[in-house]
C-alpha positions in Angstrom: -67.5 -128.8 35.4 -65.0 -128.5 32.6 -61.7 -126.8 32.9 -61.8 -123.0 32.5 -59.3 -120.7 30.8 -59.8 -117.3 32.5 -58.2 -114.2 33.8 -56.9 -113.9 37.3 -56.6 -110.3 38.6 -53.3 -108.9 39.9 -51.9 -105.5 40.6 -53.0 -102.5 42.7 -56.3 -100.7 42.6 -56.5 -98.7 39.5 -53.4 -100.5 38.1 -54.8 -104.0 37.5 -53.3 -106.5 35.1 -54.3 -110.2 34.7 -52.8 -113.6 34.5 -54.2 -116.0 31.9 -54.7 -119.2 33.9 -56.0 -122.7 33.5 -58.3 -123.5 36.5 -60.9 -125.9 37.7 -64.3 -124.5 36.9 -65.4 -124.9 40.5 -62.4 -122.9 41.9 -63.0 -119.2 42.9 -62.0 -116.6 40.3 -58.7 -115.5 42.0 -58.1 -118.8 43.8 -55.9 -121.8 42.9 -55.1 -122.5 39.3 -53.6 -125.4 37.4 -51.2 -123.5 35.1 -50.5 -119.9 34.0 -50.1 -119.5 30.3 -49.9 -115.7 29.8 -50.4 -112.2 31.0 -52.8 -109.5 29.9 -52.2 -105.8 30.7 -55.0 -103.6 29.5 -53.5 -100.4 31.1 -50.8 -100.2 28.4 -51.6 -98.5 25.2 -51.9 -100.6 23.1 -52.7 -103.4 25.5 -49.9 -105.9 26.2 -50.5 -109.6 25.7 -48.0 -112.3 26.5 -49.2 -115.8 25.6 -47.7 -119.3 25.4 -49.4 -120.1 22.1 -48.8 -123.8 22.0 -50.0 -124.4 25.6 -53.1 -122.3 24.9 -53.8 -124.4 21.7 -53.2 -127.6 23.6 -55.7 -126.7 26.3 -58.3 -125.8 23.7 -57.8 -129.3 22.1 -58.3 -130.8 25.5 -61.7 -129.1 25.8 -60.9 -126.3 28.2 -63.5 -123.5 27.9 -62.2 -119.9 27.6 -64.2 -117.0 29.1 -65.4 -114.4 26.6 -62.4 -112.1 27.4 -59.9 -114.9 27.0 -61.6 -116.0 23.8 -61.2 -112.5 22.4 -57.5 -112.6 23.4 -57.0 -116.0 21.8 -58.8 -114.7 18.6 -56.5 -111.7 18.5 -53.4 -113.9 18.9 -54.6 -116.5 16.3 -55.2 -119.4 18.7 -58.8 -119.7 17.8 -58.1 -119.7 14.1 -55.3 -122.3 14.4 -57.6 -124.5 16.4 -60.3 -124.2 13.7 -57.7 -125.1 11.0 -56.6 -128.2 13.0 -60.2 -129.3 13.3 -60.4 -129.1 9.5 -57.2 -131.2 9.2 -58.7 -133.8 11.6 -61.8 -134.0 9.4 -59.7 -134.3 6.2 -60.8 -131.0 4.7 -57.2 -130.0 4.3 -53.7 -131.2 4.9 -51.5 -129.9 7.8 -49.3 -128.1 5.3 -52.2 -126.3 3.8 -53.4 -125.4 7.3 -50.0 -124.0 8.2 -49.8 -122.0 5.0 -53.2 -120.5 5.7 -52.2 -119.7 9.2 -49.0 -118.0 8.2 -50.9 -115.9 5.6 -53.3 -114.9 8.3 -50.4 -114.0 10.6 -48.8 -111.8 8.0 -52.0 -110.0 7.3 -52.5 -109.6 11.1 -49.1 -108.1 11.5 -49.7 -105.6 8.7 -53.0 -104.6 10.3 -51.4 -104.3 13.7 -48.5 -102.2 12.3 -51.0 -100.0 10.5 -53.1 -99.6 13.6 -50.0 -98.7 15.7 -49.0 -96.1 13.2 -52.5 -94.6 13.2 -52.4 -94.6 17.0 -49.0 -92.9 17.0 -50.2 -90.3 14.6 -53.3 -89.8 16.6 -51.3 -89.3 19.8 -48.9 -86.9 18.0 -51.9 -85.0 16.6 -53.6 -84.9 20.0 -50.4 -83.6 21.6 -50.0 -81.0 18.9 -53.6 -79.8 19.4 -53.0 -79.8 23.2 -49.9 -77.7 22.7 -51.7 -75.3 20.4 -54.6 -74.9 22.8 -52.1 -74.4 25.7 -50.3 -71.7 23.7 -53.7 -70.0 22.9 -54.7 -70.2 26.6 -51.3 -68.8 27.7 -51.6 -66.0 25.1 -55.1 -65.2 26.2 -54.0 -65.1 29.9 -51.0 -62.9 29.0 -53.3 -60.5 27.0 -55.8 -60.4 29.9 -52.9 -59.7 32.4 -51.5 -56.9 30.1 -54.9 -55.3 29.8 -55.4 -55.5 33.5 -52.0 -53.9 34.2 -52.6 -51.2 31.6 -56.0 -50.4 33.2 -54.3 -50.3 36.6 -51.6 -47.9 35.2 -54.3 -45.7 33.6 -56.3 -45.7 36.8 -53.1 -44.8 38.8 -52.2 -42.0 36.3 -55.8 -40.6 36.5 -55.7 -40.7 40.3 -52.3 -39.0 40.2 -53.6 -36.3 37.9 -56.7 -35.8 40.1 -54.4 -35.5 43.1 -52.2 -32.9 41.3 -55.2 -30.9 40.2 -56.7 -31.1 43.8 -53.3 -29.9 45.3 -53.1 -27.1 42.7 -56.6 -26.0 43.4 -56.0 -26.1 47.2 -52.8 -24.1 46.7 -54.6 -21.5 44.5 -57.4 -21.3 47.1 -54.8 -20.7 49.9 -53.0 -18.1 47.9 -56.3 -16.3 47.1 -57.3 -16.5 50.7 -54.0 -15.0 51.8 -54.3 -12.3 49.2 -57.8 -11.4 50.4 -56.5 -11.3 54.0 -53.6 -9.1 53.0 -56.0 -6.7 51.1 -58.4 -6.6 54.0 -55.6 -5.9 56.5 -54.3 -3.1 54.3 -57.7 -1.5 53.9 -58.3 -1.6 57.6 -54.9 0.0 58.2 -55.7 2.8 55.8 -59.1 3.4 57.2 -57.9 3.6 60.8 -54.7 5.7 60.4 -56.0 9.3 60.1 -58.4 9.0 63.1 -55.7 7.7 65.3 -53.4 10.6 64.3 -55.9 13.3 65.1 -57.1 11.9 68.3 -53.7 11.0 69.6 -51.9 14.2 68.5 -50.9 16.2 71.7 -51.6 19.9 72.0 -47.9 20.6 72.7 -47.0 19.6 69.2 -49.0 22.5 67.8 -46.8 25.4 66.5 -46.3 28.4 68.7 -48.0 30.6 66.2 -51.1 28.6 66.2 -51.2 28.3 69.9 -50.7 32.1 70.5 -53.2 33.1 67.9 -56.3 34.5 69.6 -59.6 33.2 68.8 -61.6 35.7 66.7 -64.7 36.8 68.3 -67.9 37.1 66.4 -68.9 40.7 65.6 -71.7 42.2 67.5 -74.7 43.0 65.5 -76.7 46.1 66.2 -80.4 45.6 65.9 -81.8 47.8 63.2 -84.0 50.6 64.2 
């Protein structure tokens, strides 16, 4: 089997990054390798790629076969395009100077595209953060408004309960006062009703005046039957 250019996994679970290695096609994916020519970190935004360009190009010339992911990395870094230009030079379609000039033009355009994309990503990140902050402010305002309404309702309920308690206490006091007044009126009426009887019954004979005591009782006149 031909030599492979592939990724070799490294890093912890959920934090994986990859080495770009040259390995025998019969070797296991993460086994022994001939040479490491770069690093690919997809976790970073944007993804980080470190590549030894000349070694990658040299291995392509030797016939090493990159995997699909490595081929995409090489295309992004310009290795595939440079290899294509050198094949044109070998066939006599262009000179080496012309090939270098085309490649540098491609690199300049690539750098412009990358810079523009980075700016777009930065603006997108800023815009996303701004929207998140605005949403967070709205959520916090809504929470504060809900809490204020809840506290206001609690205060109103407490005020209503206090008013009801005052009204109940006032009503209870009024009822007690009325009850006491009725009891006092009843006691007074009973006292008035019982006082004369007690005086007559309990008055002793000795307290009568001598004139009254010595006065004889008048006898009823005798009546003569008519003839």
